[in-house]
C-alpha positions as CSV (number, residue, x, y, z in Angstrom):
1,X,71.4,81.2,141.2
2,X,70.0,82.8,138.0
3,X,66.8,81.2,136.8
4,X,64.8,81.7,133.6
5,X,61.1,80.9,134.0
6,X,58.5,80.3,131.2
7,X,55.2,82.1,131.1
8,X,53.6,79.4,133.4
9,X,56.2,79.9,136.1
10,X,58.1,76.7,135.4
11,X,62.0,77.0,135.7
12,X,63.4,76.2,132.3
13,X,67.1,77.3,132.6
14,X,69.2,77.8,135.7
15,X,72.8,78.7,136.2
16,X,74.8,78.9,139.4
17,X,78.5,79.6,140.2
18,X,79.6,76.1,139.4
19,X,76.8,74.5,137.3
20,X,74.1,75.1,134.7
21,X,71.0,73.0,133.9
22,X,67.6,73.0,132.2
23,X,64.2,71.4,132.5
24,X,63.3,69.0,129.8
25,X,59.7,69.2,128.6
26,X,58.3,65.7,128.0
27,X,55.8,65.5,125.2
28,X,53.9,62.2,124.7
29,X,51.1,61.2,122.4
30,X,50.0,57.8,123.6
31,X,46.6,57.4,121.8
32,X,45.8,54.2,123.7
33,X,45.5,56.3,126.8
34,X,44.5,59.5,125.0
35,X,42.4,62.1,126.7
36,X,39.4,63.8,125.2
37,X,37.2,66.8,125.6
38,X,33.6,67.4,124.6
39,X,31.8,70.2,122.9
40,X,28.0,70.2,122.2
41,X,27.8,66.5,123.0
42,X,30.6,65.5,120.6
43,X,33.9,64.1,121.9
44,X,37.2,65.3,120.4
45,X,40.7,63.8,120.8
46,X,43.3,65.9,122.6
47,X,46.5,66.6,120.5
48,X,49.3,65.7,122.9
49,X,49.6,66.3,126.7
50,X,47.1,68.9,127.9
51,X,46.0,69.3,124.2
52,X,49.2,71.5,123.7
53,X,51.3,69.5,121.2
54,X,51.1,72.0,118.4
55,X,52.0,75.0,120.6
56,X,54.8,73.2,122.3
57,X,56.2,72.0,119.0
58,X,56.1,75.5,117.5
59,X,57.9,76.8,120.5
60,X,60.7,74.3,120.0
61,X,60.9,75.1,116.3
62,X,61.1,78.9,117.0
63,X,64.0,78.4,119.4
64,X,66.0,75.9,117.3
65,X,67.8,77.5,114.4
66,X,68.8,74.4,112.5
67,X,65.4,72.8,112.9
68,X,63.6,75.9,111.7
69,X,65.9,76.2,108.7
70,X,65.6,72.6,107.8
71,X,61.8,72.7,107.9
72,X,61.8,75.8,105.8
73,X,64.1,74.1,103.3
74,X,61.9,71.1,103.1
75,X,58.8,73.2,102.5
76,X,60.5,75.1,99.7
77,X,61.8,71.9,98.2
78,X,58.2,70.5,98.1
79,X,56.8,73.6,96.6
80,X,59.4,73.8,93.8
81,X,58.5,76.2,91.1
82,X,54.8,75.6,91.3
83,X,52.6,73.1,89.4
84,X,51.3,72.7,85.8
85,X,48.1,70.8,84.8
86,X,48.7,67.7,82.6
87,X,46.7,64.7,81.4
88,X,48.0,61.2,80.9
89,X,48.2,60.5,77.2
90,X,49.4,56.9,77.6
91,X,52.4,54.7,78.2
92,X,55.3,54.5,75.7
93,X,57.1,51.3,74.7
94,X,59.6,51.6,77.6
95,X,56.8,51.7,80.2
96,X,57.1,55.4,80.9
97,X,54.1,57.6,81.3
98,X,53.4,60.1,78.6
99,X,51.7,63.4,79.5
100,X,50.1,66.1,77.5
101,X,49.5,69.7,78.8
102,X,46.0,71.0,79.7
103,X,45.4,74.5,78.4
104,X,42.1,75.1,80.2
105,X,42.2,78.8,81.0
106,X,40.2,78.4,84.2
107,X,42.5,75.7,85.5
108,X,45.7,77.6,84.6
109,X,44.4,80.9,86.2
110,X,43.5,79.1,89.4
111,X,46.9,77.4,89.7
112,X,48.7,80.7,89.1
113,X,46.4,82.7,91.4
114,X,46.6,83.8,95.1
115,X,44.0,81.3,96.3
116,X,45.9,78.2,95.3
117,X,49.3,79.7,96.2
118,X,48.0,80.5,99.7
119,X,46.6,77.0,100.1
120,X,49.8,75.4,98.7
121,X,52.3,77.0,101.1
122,X,50.1,76.7,104.1
123,X,49.5,73.0,103.5
124,X,53.2,72.2,103.4
125,X,53.9,74.4,106.4
126,X,51.4,72.5,108.6
127,X,52.2,69.0,107.2
128,X,55.9,69.3,107.6
129,X,56.1,71.3,110.8
130,X,53.3,69.6,112.7
131,X,52.7,66.3,110.9
132,X,49.0,67.2,110.0
133,X,47.1,69.7,107.9
134,X,43.4,70.4,107.5
135,X,42.1,71.4,104.1
136,X,38.5,72.6,103.7
137,X,36.2,73.1,100.6
138,X,34.1,76.2,100.2
139,X,31.0,75.7,98.1
140,X,28.8,78.0,96.1
141,X,25.2,78.7,97.1
142,X,23.8,75.9,95.0
143,X,26.3,73.3,96.3
144,X,27.3,72.1,92.9
145,X,30.7,73.7,92.7
146,X,33.7,74.1,95.0
147,X,34.7,77.7,94.9
148,X,38.1,77.3,96.5
149,X,40.2,75.1,98.8
150,X,41.7,76.5,102.0
151,X,43.9,75.4,104.8
152,X,42.9,76.0,108.4
153,X,45.8,76.5,110.7
154,X,46.5,73.1,112.1
155,X,47.3,74.6,115.5
156,X,43.6,75.5,115.9
157,X,42.1,72.2,114.7
158,X,41.0,69.1,116.6
159,X,39.4,65.9,115.3
160,X,36.4,64.2,116.7
161,X,36.7,60.7,118.1
162,X,34.5,59.3,115.3
163,X,36.6,61.4,112.7
164,X,33.4,62.9,111.3
165,X,33.9,66.4,112.6
166,X,36.7,69.0,113.0
167,X,36.4,71.8,115.6
168,X,38.2,75.1,115.0
169,X,39.2,77.1,118.1
170,X,42.0,79.6,118.6
171,X,42.9,78.9,122.2
172,X,43.2,75.2,122.7
173,X,46.5,75.8,124.6
174,X,44.6,77.9,127.2
175,X,41.1,76.6,127.7
176,X,38.2,74.5,126.4
177,X,36.3,75.7,123.3
178,X,33.3,77.9,123.7
179,X,30.7,79.5,121.5
180,X,33.3,81.2,119.3
181,X,34.3,77.7,118.0
182,X,33.4,76.5,114.5
183,X,32.5,72.9,113.8
184,X,32.8,71.4,110.3
185,X,31.7,68.1,108.9
186,X,34.6,66.0,107.7
187,X,34.5,63.8,104.6
188,X,35.0,60.1,104.7
189,X,38.7,59.1,104.6
190,X,38.2,56.1,102.4
191,X,36.3,57.8,99.6
192,X,35.9,61.6,100.0
193,X,34.6,62.0,96.4
194,X,31.8,59.6,96.8
195,X,30.9,61.2,100.1
196,X,30.7,64.6,98.3
197,X,28.4,63.2,95.7
198,X,26.0,61.9,98.3
199,X,26.0,65.2,100.1
200,X,25.4,67.0,96.8
201,X,22.4,64.8,96.0
202,X,21.0,65.5,99.5
203,X,21.6,69.3,98.9
204,X,23.7,69.5,102.0
205,X,26.6,71.4,100.4
206,X,24.8,74.7,99.6
207,X,26.9,77.6,100.6
208,X,28.8,75.5,103.2
209,X,32.3,74.7,104.2
210,X,33.2,71.0,104.5
211,X,36.5,69.5,105.7
212,X,38.6,67.3,103.5
213,X,40.0,64.3,105.5
214,X,42.9,65.7,107.4
215,X,46.2,65.1,105.6
216,X,48.8,63.5,107.9
217,X,52.4,62.3,107.9
218,X,52.0,59.0,106.1
219,X,54.5,57.3,108.4
220,X,52.5,57.8,111.6
221,X,50.4,55.1,113.1
222,X,48.6,57.2,115.7
223,X,44.8,57.1,115.0
224,X,44.2,60.9,115.3
225,X,47.3,63.0,115.0
226,X,50.5,61.9,113.3
227,X,53.9,63.0,114.6
228,X,56.1,65.1,112.4
229,X,59.4,63.5,111.2
230,X,61.6,65.8,113.4
231,X,59.8,64.6,116.6
232,X,62.2,61.7,116.8
233,X,65.2,64.1,117.3
234,X,63.1,65.9,120.0
235,X,62.4,62.7,121.9
236,X,66.0,61.4,121.5
237,X,67.2,64.6,123.2
238,X,69.2,66.0,120.3
239,X,67.2,69.3,120.2
240,X,67.9,69.7,123.9
241,X,71.6,69.2,123.3
242,X,71.5,71.8,120.5
243,X,69.9,74.3,123.0
244,X,72.4,73.6,125.7
245,X,75.6,74.1,123.7
246,X,75.3,77.9,123.2
247,X,74.1,78.3,126.8
248,X,77.1,76.4,128.1
249,X,79.6,78.4,126.0
250,X,78.0,81.7,126.9
251,X,78.3,80.9,130.6
252,X,81.8,79.4,130.3
253,X,83.2,82.4,128.5
254,X,81.4,84.8,130.9
255,X,82.7,83.2,134.1
256,X,86.0,81.5,133.2
257,X,89.4,83.1,133.9
258,X,90.9,82.6,130.5
259,X,94.6,83.4,130.7
260,X,97.1,82.7,128.0
261,X,100.5,83.9,129.4
262,X,102.1,83.9,132.8
263,X,104.9,86.5,133.0
264,X,107.1,86.4,136.0
265,X,109.2,89.6,136.6
266,X,111.9,89.6,139.3
267,X,111.7,92.4,141.9
268,X,115.2,93.5,141.1
269,X,114.2,94.5,137.6
270,X,112.0,97.4,138.9
271,X,114.9,98.8,141.1
272,X,117.1,98.9,138.1
273,X,114.6,100.1,135.5
274,X,112.9,102.6,137.7
275,X,115.3,103.8,140.4
276,X,113.6,105.5,143.3
277,X,115.9,108.5,143.3
278,X,114.7,109.4,139.8
279,X,111.2,110.2,141.0
280,X,110.0,113.0,143.4
281,X,107.3,110.7,144.9
282,X,106.2,107.1,145.2
283,X,103.1,108.0,143.2
284,X,105.1,109.2,140.2
285,X,107.2,106.0,140.2
286,X,104.0,103.8,140.4
287,X,102.4,105.7,137.5
288,X,105.6,105.2,135.4
289,X,105.6,101.5,136.1
290,X,101.9,101.2,135.2
291,X,102.4,103.1,131.9
292,X,105.3,100.8,131.1
293,X,103.3,97.7,131.7
294,X,100.3,99.1,129.6
295,X,102.7,99.8,126.7
296,X,104.2,96.3,127.0
297,X,100.8,94.6,126.9
298,X,99.7,96.7,124.0
299,X,102.9,95.9,122.1
300,X,102.4,92.2,122.4
301,X,98.6,91.6,122.4
302,X,97.1,94.1,119.9
303,X,95.6,93.1,116.6
304,X,98.6,94.7,114.8
305,X,101.2,92.7,116.6
306,X,100.2,89.0,116.4
307,X,103.1,86.4,117.0
308,X,105.6,89.2,117.6
309,X,109.1,88.3,118.8
310,X,110.0,89.4,122.3
311,X,113.7,90.0,123.1
312,X,114.9,90.4,126.7
313,X,118.2,90.6,128.4
314,X,119.5,89.8,131.9
315,X,122.7,89.9,133.9
316,X,124.4,87.4,136.2
317,X,125.3,88.1,139.8
318,X,128.4,87.1,141.6
319,X,127.1,83.6,142.1
320,X,126.5,83.2,138.4
321,X,122.7,83.2,138.7
322,X,120.5,85.2,136.4
323,X,119.1,88.5,137.7
324,X,116.3,90.6,136.2
325,X,115.4,87.6,134.0
326,X,111.7,87.5,132.9
327,X,110.1,84.1,132.8
328,X,107.2,83.8,130.3
329,X,105.1,80.6,130.3
330,X,102.2,79.8,128.0
331,X,99.1,78.6,129.9
332,X,96.8,75.8,128.7
333,X,93.3,76.9,127.9
334,X,90.9,74.8,129.9
335,X,87.8,75.8,127.8
336,X,87.7,73.3,125.0
337,X,85.4,75.1,122.7
338,X,86.3,72.7,119.8
339,X,84.7,69.8,121.7
340,X,81.5,71.7,122.3
341,X,81.3,72.8,118.7
342,X,81.8,69.2,117.6
343,X,78.9,68.1,119.8
344,X,76.8,71.0,118.4
345,X,77.6,69.8,114.9
346,X,76.5,66.3,115.8
347,X,73.2,67.6,117.3
348,X,72.6,69.6,114.1
349,X,73.3,66.7,111.9
350,X,71.0,64.4,113.9
351,X,68.2,66.9,113.6
352,X,68.7,67.1,109.8
353,X,68.8,63.3,109.6
354,X,65.4,63.0,111.3
355,X,64.0,65.2,108.5
356,X,65.9,63.2,105.8
357,X,67.7,66.4,104.9
358,X,71.3,65.9,103.7
359,X,73.5,68.3,105.8
360,X,75.6,69.0,102.7
361,X,72.8,70.9,101.1
362,X,72.7,73.4,104.0
363,X,76.5,73.5,104.5
364,X,76.1,71.9,107.9
365,X,79.6,70.6,108.5
366,X,82.7,70.9,110.6
367,X,86.3,71.1,109.3
368,X,87.4,68.2,111.5
369,X,86.1,65.3,113.6
370,X,83.5,62.6,112.8
371,X,81.2,65.1,110.9
372,X,84.0,66.4,108.7
373,X,83.3,66.9,105.1
374,X,79.6,67.8,105.5
375,X,80.1,71.3,104.2
376,X,79.6,69.6,100.8
377,X,81.1,69.9,97.4
378,X,79.0,70.9,94.4
379,X,78.2,67.3,93.6
380,X,77.2,66.6,97.2
381,X,74.8,69.5,97.1
382,X,73.3,68.5,93.7
383,X,72.8,64.9,94.9
384,X,71.3,66.0,98.2
385,X,68.8,68.3,96.4
386,X,67.8,65.5,94.0
387,X,67.3,63.1,96.8
388,X,65.1,65.6,98.6
389,X,63.0,66.1,95.6
390,X,62.5,62.3,95.2
391,X,61.8,61.7,98.9
392,X,59.3,64.5,99.1
393,X,57.0,62.9,96.5
394,X,54.5,61.6,99.0
395,X,54.0,64.9,100.7
396,X,53.6,66.7,97.4
397,X,51.0,64.3,96.2
398,X,49.1,64.4,99.5
399,X,48.8,68.2,99.3
400,X,47.6,68.0,95.7
401,X,44.9,65.4,96.3
402,X,42.2,67.9,97.5
403,X,42.9,70.2,94.5
404,X,42.6,67.3,92.0
405,X,39.4,66.2,93.7
406,X,38.1,69.8,93.5
407,X,38.7,69.9,89.7
408,X,36.9,66.5,89.3
409,X,33.9,67.6,91.4
410,X,33.7,70.8,89.3
411,X,33.5,68.7,86.1
412,X,37.2,69.1,84.9
413,X,38.2,65.5,84.4
414,X,41.6,63.7,84.1
415,X,43.7,66.5,85.6
416,X,47.1,65.5,87.0
417,X,49.2,68.2,88.6
418,X,52.9,68.0,88.0
419,X,55.6,70.0,89.9
420,X,58.1,72.1,88.1
421,X,61.6,71.8,89.6
422,X,64.8,73.6,88.8
423,X,67.6,70.9,88.8
424,X,71.3,71.8,89.3
425,X,73.5,70.3,86.6
426,X,77.2,70.1,85.9
427,X,79.1,72.3,83.5
428,X,79.8,69.4,81.0
429,X,76.1,69.5,80.2
430,X,76.5,73.0,78.8
431,X,74.1,74.6,81.3
432,X,74.0,75.1,85.1
433,X,70.3,74.3,85.6
434,X,67.5,72.3,84.0
435,X,63.8,72.4,84.5
436,X,61.9,69.1,85.0
437,X,58.4,67.9,85.8
438,X,57.6,65.5,88.6
């Protein structure tokens, strides 16, 4: 029995002579029965079983190719081509909003700089991969201006039971927090701007860092940590299926006797083809037969000789029966790789569906079976991309909320950030792409 253990000594994958199997890791976040831990007399909510949900989730993402690719795609789709500052100029006669550009140099430089770009990509990374992200504001010494907005790696963040504090610690997966931890006050979820104004008047922002209310997957109903969209595919077992298919095929091909042809050669053939009297010793005759068989196999099975015709002859004895006649039978291949690949395609599609990613966009399809046609035509890919841009609106606005609040706190009013997107078009429009704002 071959067994693969994880770092904690738990058997994860095992294979014997006649069977293979794996241990399924069960992750649950039941917040009615949630566990908690304390640090300096403040209670914090565990994130998943043993406070390990982010680490377990990242381990699954890192070992599941289609999931990792889909999450990467969704992050890139949300990011688009960056953002531009606009102000709402009114509503036209059709009820559509009209926007005018803002040419404030400070705003433009910030949105095109490293600080915002670093915040932007990290926020989408955590929100889409883990279902939660944790922005923080860094204030100047006088507390009347937000210098920048940052994202703290969600993996290292936990929320207090009263949601008024966030603790940062790098080893939640291994032990309870110690003096190396950092605790930040969190703004009120209902009105973070008003809370900032109150703290400013009390001079409690001077040179400090304060946490914006954690951004979470809007679809989650858990009180503390939302689940990412792809968690449904994890719980349903599709990710486990996606893991098992390559393991099964590897073991099957490594251990199966995969024969294609059964060639039956009569004993009398060798006496006629290789008469004993023509050889000085039995060893010479055996070497000649071996050389003949090697040449025969090479002639029929090499890459240069596919589907080659084999012509043989035979004679009849006195009874009219065939002598020296070769019988060649084709053997059925018992390893149905096509069935396994079809199951793998189903698992991949279910994972993509959980993220609301159209498989056509990523070319995730099979040439036959129930998932045929998913490879996607040009129109399928264009429509899939457009749907992704539309469905991702909520995440994009959530990530921009702290930035727009920062501008407002710093005295830059009525700024709305709009995403620039490159849209694929058809040739009859006279161009292959088009830039839009959303």
